C-alpha positions as CSV (number, residue, x, y, z in Angstrom):
1,M,-0.2,0.1,0.2
2,S,1.4,3.9,-0.7
3,T,1.7,6.1,1.5
4,L,-1.7,7.6,3.3
5,Q,-2.5,11.5,2.8
6,I,-4.0,13.1,5.9
7,L,-5.5,16.0,4.8
8,V,-6.4,18.7,7.5
9,G,-8.7,21.7,7.2
10,S,-8.5,23.6,10.4
11,T,-9.6,26.9,11.4
12,L,-7.8,27.3,15.4
13,G,-5.5,24.3,15.3
14,G,-7.5,21.7,17.0
15,T,-7.9,19.6,14.2
16,E,-4.2,19.8,13.4
17,Y,-3.7,17.4,16.8
18,V,-6.3,15.2,15.6
19,A,-4.6,14.4,12.4
20,E,-1.1,14.3,14.0
21,A,-2.3,12.3,16.7
22,A,-3.8,9.9,13.9
23,Q,-0.4,10.0,12.1
24,V,1.1,8.5,14.8
25,L,-1.4,5.8,15.5
26,L,-1.0,5.0,11.8
27,E,2.7,4.8,11.8
28,E,2.8,2.4,14.9
29,A,0.4,-0.1,12.7
30,G,2.7,-0.1,10.1
31,F,1.2,2.5,7.6
32,D,3.6,5.5,6.0
33,S,1.6,8.6,5.8
34,D,2.1,12.6,5.0
35,L,0.0,15.5,6.4
36,H,-1.3,18.1,4.7
37,F,-2.1,21.3,6.0
38,D,-2.9,23.2,3.0
39,P,-4.4,20.4,1.0
40,D,-3.8,20.8,-2.9
41,L,-5.5,18.5,-5.5
42,N,-2.6,18.8,-7.9
43,T,0.0,17.0,-5.4
44,L,-2.6,14.1,-4.8
45,S,-2.9,11.0,-6.8
46,L,-6.4,10.0,-7.9
47,S,-5.3,6.5,-8.2
48,E,-6.5,3.4,-6.3
49,D,-2.7,3.1,-4.5
50,E,-3.4,6.6,-2.2
51,I,-6.0,6.9,0.7
52,W,-7.2,9.9,1.9
53,L,-7.4,10.6,5.6
54,I,-9.4,14.0,5.7
55,C,-9.1,15.9,9.1
56,L,-12.0,18.6,9.2
57,S,-13.2,21.1,11.2
58,T,-16.4,23.3,10.4
59,H,-16.3,27.2,10.7
60,G,-19.0,29.4,10.9
61,A,-22.2,28.4,9.2
62,G,-20.9,24.9,7.8
63,D,-17.9,26.4,6.0
64,Y,-14.8,24.8,5.4
65,P,-12.1,26.1,7.1
66,E,-9.9,28.6,4.9
67,N,-7.1,26.4,4.1
68,F,-9.3,23.5,2.7
69,K,-11.5,25.9,0.6
70,S,-9.3,25.7,-2.4
71,F,-8.8,22.1,-2.1
72,A,-13.0,21.9,-1.4
73,E,-12.9,24.1,-4.8
74,Q,-10.5,21.9,-6.6
75,L,-12.2,18.6,-6.2
76,Q,-15.6,19.9,-7.5
77,G,-13.8,21.3,-10.6
78,V,-12.7,17.4,-11.7
79,N,-14.4,16.3,-14.8
80,A,-14.0,12.6,-14.2
81,P,-15.3,10.4,-11.6
82,L,-13.2,9.6,-8.5
83,N,-14.1,5.8,-8.4
84,D,-10.4,5.2,-7.3
85,V,-10.3,7.2,-4.2
86,R,-10.7,5.9,-1.1
87,Y,-10.8,7.6,1.8
88,G,-11.6,8.1,5.9
89,I,-13.2,11.4,7.4
90,I,-12.9,12.6,10.7
91,G,-15.2,15.8,11.3
92,I,-14.7,18.0,14.5
93,G,-17.9,20.1,15.8
94,D,-19.6,21.7,18.5
95,S,-23.0,20.2,18.6
96,N,-24.4,23.5,20.6
97,Y,-24.5,24.3,16.8
98,D,-26.8,23.2,14.3
99,T,-24.1,23.1,11.9
100,F,-22.4,20.3,13.8
101,C,-19.7,18.6,11.6
102,E,-21.2,20.4,8.6
103,A,-18.0,20.7,6.6
104,A,-17.2,16.9,6.9
105,K,-20.7,16.0,6.1
106,N,-20.8,18.1,3.0
107,M,-17.3,16.6,1.9
108,D,-18.3,13.1,2.7
109,Y,-21.2,13.9,0.5
110,I,-19.3,15.5,-2.6
111,L,-16.9,12.6,-2.5
112,E,-19.5,10.0,-2.3
113,E,-21.3,11.6,-5.3
114,M,-18.3,12.0,-7.3
115,G,-18.1,8.1,-6.8
116,A,-15.1,7.9,-4.3
117,V,-15.4,5.1,-1.7
118,R,-15.2,5.8,2.1
119,I,-13.9,3.4,4.2
120,G,-15.3,2.9,7.7
121,D,-17.6,4.9,9.2
122,R,-17.3,8.8,9.4
123,L,-16.2,9.7,12.8
124,E,-17.8,13.3,14.6
125,I,-16.4,14.4,17.5
126,D,-18.3,16.8,19.4
127,I,-15.8,19.3,21.3
128,V,-18.6,19.4,24.1
129,D,-18.0,15.8,25.0
130,Y,-14.4,15.9,24.3
131,P,-12.3,19.3,24.6
132,I,-9.6,17.5,23.9
133,P,-10.4,16.2,20.5
134,E,-7.9,13.9,19.7
135,D,-7.9,12.0,23.1
136,N,-11.0,10.4,21.0
137,I,-9.7,9.1,17.9
138,S,-8.0,5.8,19.2
139,N,-11.0,3.7,18.8
140,W,-12.2,4.7,15.4
141,I,-8.4,4.6,14.0
142,S,-8.2,1.2,15.0
143,L,-11.0,0.0,13.7
144,W,-9.9,1.8,10.5
145,I,-6.9,0.3,10.4
146,E,-8.8,-2.8,10.5
147,D,-10.7,-1.7,7.2
148,L,-7.2,-0.9,5.4
149,N,-5.7,-4.2,6.2
150,D,-8.7,-5.9,4.6
151,L,-8.4,-4.1,1.6
């Protein structure tokens, strides 16, 4: 399996900690990974050998963080199906807002509509319950690693 690409959309930096914690757990399980704090579709492969892990917070009224908007626009500009793209997604949000994890939900929907295949369930972390969101990923990552090993 090729290197996992961890794509990060973060406004205040908490999602970066989630991505870094995920990277540590993945590398402990034997997977190589690269972190992308300013994701750019031109630096990624759309082949089945590459797997994306998207760690994404929600900003404002369900918007993508500034560092992720360009990637989302690039992705929506792709004219070919993304049937070879496989991905996992972690959303971070605050359930006090009606747009809880909306950016992750929207990205998940877009990828699915474009033919990409999600690996495992989407993880939604509520900072109300987990003020240190990276503390809530180990169980999900363990299950995701099992799914990766089954590919």
